[in-house]
C-alpha positions in Angstrom: 40.3 55.5 0.9 42.8 54.2 -1.7 44.3 50.4 -1.1 42.0 50.2 2.2 38.8 50.9 1.0 36.3 48.4 2.1 32.8 48.1 2.4 32.8 46.9 6.0 36.4 47.8 7.3 39.4 49.2 5.6 42.2 47.1 7.4 41.8 43.8 9.0 44.6 41.7 10.7 43.7 38.1 10.2 43.1 36.0 13.6 43.3 39.2 15.7 39.4 40.1 15.8 36.6 37.3 15.2 33.9 38.4 12.6 30.5 36.6 12.6 27.4 37.8 10.8 28.5 41.2 9.8 26.6 43.1 6.9 28.0 46.1 4.6 26.0 48.0 2.3 27.2 47.7 -1.3 25.1 50.6 -2.8 26.0 53.1 -0.3 29.5 52.0 0.1 30.1 51.4 -3.7 32.3 48.5 -2.4 32.4 45.1 -3.7 34.7 43.3 -1.1 34.3 43.8 2.7 37.8 44.6 3.5 40.3 46.7 1.7 43.7 45.2 2.6 43.4 41.7 1.7 41.1 38.9 -0.2 40.9 37.1 3.1 37.1 35.5 3.4 35.2 36.2 6.6 31.8 35.9 7.6 30.7 39.5 6.3 28.2 39.5 4.0 27.4 42.6 1.2 23.7 43.6 0.8 21.7 46.0 -1.2 20.0 48.9 0.3 16.6 47.0 0.2 18.0 43.8 1.4 19.7 45.6 4.5 16.0 47.0 5.2 14.8 43.2 5.6 15.0 41.8 9.0 14.9 38.4 8.0 18.6 38.2 6.4 19.7 39.3 9.9 17.5 36.7 11.6 18.9 34.2 9.2 22.4 34.7 10.4 21.5 34.5 14.1 21.0 38.2 15.1 18.8 38.2 18.2 15.1 40.0 17.4 13.5 38.8 20.4 15.7 41.0 22.9 18.2 43.2 21.0 17.4 43.9 17.4 14.1 45.1 15.5 12.8 47.3 12.7 10.6 50.5 13.2 6.8 50.0 12.2 7.3 53.9 11.8 10.4 53.6 9.6 12.6 55.0 11.9 16.4 55.0 10.9 15.4 55.0 7.2 14.1 51.3 7.5 17.2 49.8 8.7 17.5 47.7 11.9 17.5 49.5 15.1 18.1 48.7 19.0 14.9 47.7 20.6 15.9 49.5 23.8 16.3 52.8 21.6 13.0 52.7 19.9 9.7 51.8 20.9 8.2 51.4 17.6 9.8 48.3 16.7 7.7 45.3 15.7 7.5 42.4 18.5 7.5 39.5 16.1 9.0 38.6 12.8 7.3 35.7 10.9 7.8 34.3 7.3 4.6 32.3 5.7 6.4 30.1 3.5 5.3 29.1 0.3 3.4 25.9 -0.4 2.1 24.2 -3.4 -0.2 21.4 -4.6 -1.8 20.0 -7.6 -5.5 20.6 -8.8 -7.7 18.2 -7.2 -5.4 17.1 -4.3 -6.2 18.3 -0.6 -4.8 21.4 0.6 -1.0 21.6 2.3 -1.0 21.3 6.1 -1.7 25.3 6.8 -0.5 24.8 9.9 3.1 24.4 8.7 3.0 28.0 6.6 4.5 29.9 9.3 8.4 29.0 9.4 8.7 27.6 12.6 12.2 29.1 13.7 11.4 32.6 12.9 10.8 34.6 16.3 7.0 34.6 16.7 6.1 31.9 14.6 4.6 30.2 17.7 2.2 32.9 18.1 0.6 32.7 14.8 -2.0 30.3 13.5 -3.3 29.9 9.8 -6.0 28.3 8.1 -6.9 28.3 4.6 -9.6 30.7 3.3 -12.7 30.2 1.4 -10.9 30.8 -2.1 -8.8 27.8 -1.7 -10.4 24.3 -1.8 -9.8 21.0 -3.6 -11.2 22.0 -7.0 -9.6 25.9 -7.1 -8.1 26.5 -10.3 -4.5 26.1 -11.1 -2.5 29.2 -10.6 -0.6 31.2 -7.9 -2.4 32.4 -5.4 -0.6 35.3 -2.7 -1.6 34.8 1.0 -2.4 38.1 1.6 -5.3 38.4 -1.2 -8.7 38.0 0.5 -9.8 34.7 1.3 -6.9 32.8 0.5 -5.1 32.4 3.9 -6.5 33.3 7.4 -4.0 34.6 9.7 -4.3 35.2 13.6 -2.5 36.1 16.4 -2.2 34.8 19.5 -0.1 37.5 21.4 -0.6 41.2 21.0 -2.1 42.3 17.6 -1.4 42.3 13.9 0.6 45.9 14.1 3.0 44.0 16.5 3.9 41.5 13.8 6.3 41.8 10.6 4.9 39.6 8.2 6.7 38.3 4.7 3.7 36.7 2.8 4.4 33.8 0.6 1.8 32.1 -1.8 0.1 29.1 -2.9 1.0 27.4 -6.2 -1.8 24.8 -7.5 -0.3 23.2 -10.4 -2.3 21.7 -13.4 -3.5 17.9 -12.8 -1.8 15.6 -15.7 -4.3 13.2 -17.2 -3.9 10.0 -19.0 -5.5 9.3 -22.4 -5.8 5.5 -23.3 -7.6 3.5 -25.7 -8.1 4.0 -29.4 -10.8 5.4 -32.2 -11.7 5.1 -35.5 -13.1 7.3 -38.0 -15.4 6.5 -41.2 -14.0 7.3 -44.6 -15.5 10.1 -46.1 -15.6 12.1 -49.8 -12.9 15.3 -49.9 -15.0 18.2 -48.9 -12.6 20.7 -47.9 -13.3 20.3 -44.5 -11.5 18.5 -41.5 -15.3 17.3 -40.2 -15.2 13.3 -39.9 -17.6 11.0 -38.3 -16.2 9.0 -35.4 -17.2 5.5 -35.9 -15.7 4.1 -32.6 -14.5 5.9 -29.8 -12.7 3.8 -26.8 -10.8 6.6 -25.6 -10.6 7.1 -21.6 -9.2 9.6 -19.4 -7.4 8.7 -16.3 -6.9 10.8 -12.9 -9.7 12.8 -13.4 -11.7 14.2 -10.4 -15.3 13.6 -9.5 -17.5 15.9 -10.5 -15.4 18.1 -13.0 -16.9 17.9 -16.7 -14.1 16.6 -18.9 -14.4 14.8 -22.2 -12.2 13.8 -24.9 -13.5 14.9 -28.5 -10.8 13.9 -31.4 -10.4 16.7 -33.8 -8.7 16.7 -37.1 -6.9 19.6 -38.8 -6.0 18.0 -42.2 -8.3 18.7 -45.0 -6.2 17.1 -47.7 -7.3 13.8 -49.6 -5.2 11.1 -48.9 
C-alpha cells in the first residue's frame, strides 16, 4: 500500500534477487508499475487479464510448457496458467498457426511452414490447404478455422490435447498493367457519354490464364468540347 504499492512486489533491492520472465496483472492489481519503491527496470511484464490467460505470452518468455506449466481444458484457475503436476486437465501441446499471405493467381504458400516451429507441440501438427484455397480463390482474408480453408492433423494424441491459436490467409488483389492507346470517333452532342471506339490497342499484362478480363473505355463527360 501507499508508496510501496507495485503490481509484482512492493519493495525490491536491486542486484539482490534476479528477476526473469515475471508477470503481473495490471487490471486486478490496478497498478501501472511492477515495483512500488523504485523506477528500476526489470524483466517483469504487465498484462491484462485476457493476456494473462494466453499461454503464448508465457511461452514466448521461456516458461516451460512441456514439463512444468499448462492451461486447463476445463478452465481451472479461472483460465490462468496452472502447474501440470497439480492439474490433469491441462493441454499437452500449444501451437500457433501463423498468418500467411499471397497474391491472387499465385501458388499457395507452403502449408508446412504454418505451425510456429518453436512452439511446444508444433512438430506433432501437420497442415495442408483445404479445397477452398487455390490459385484463383478470390482476394480476401480467410480464417484457418473456416471450413475447407486449412486441414490440421495431429501426429500424437487427439485434437482435444492441443491448444491451437488459428491465424488466417490473406489473398491480395493482383495488380494488372494497362498499356497501349485508343481513339474515339467524333460525335454530335447528344447529352450522353456514349462514344464509338474507332481504334483500341489497349492491352493488359499480368493476367491469369482462364480469367475473363477485358478493357472497355468509358467516358463520363457529356459536355460539348
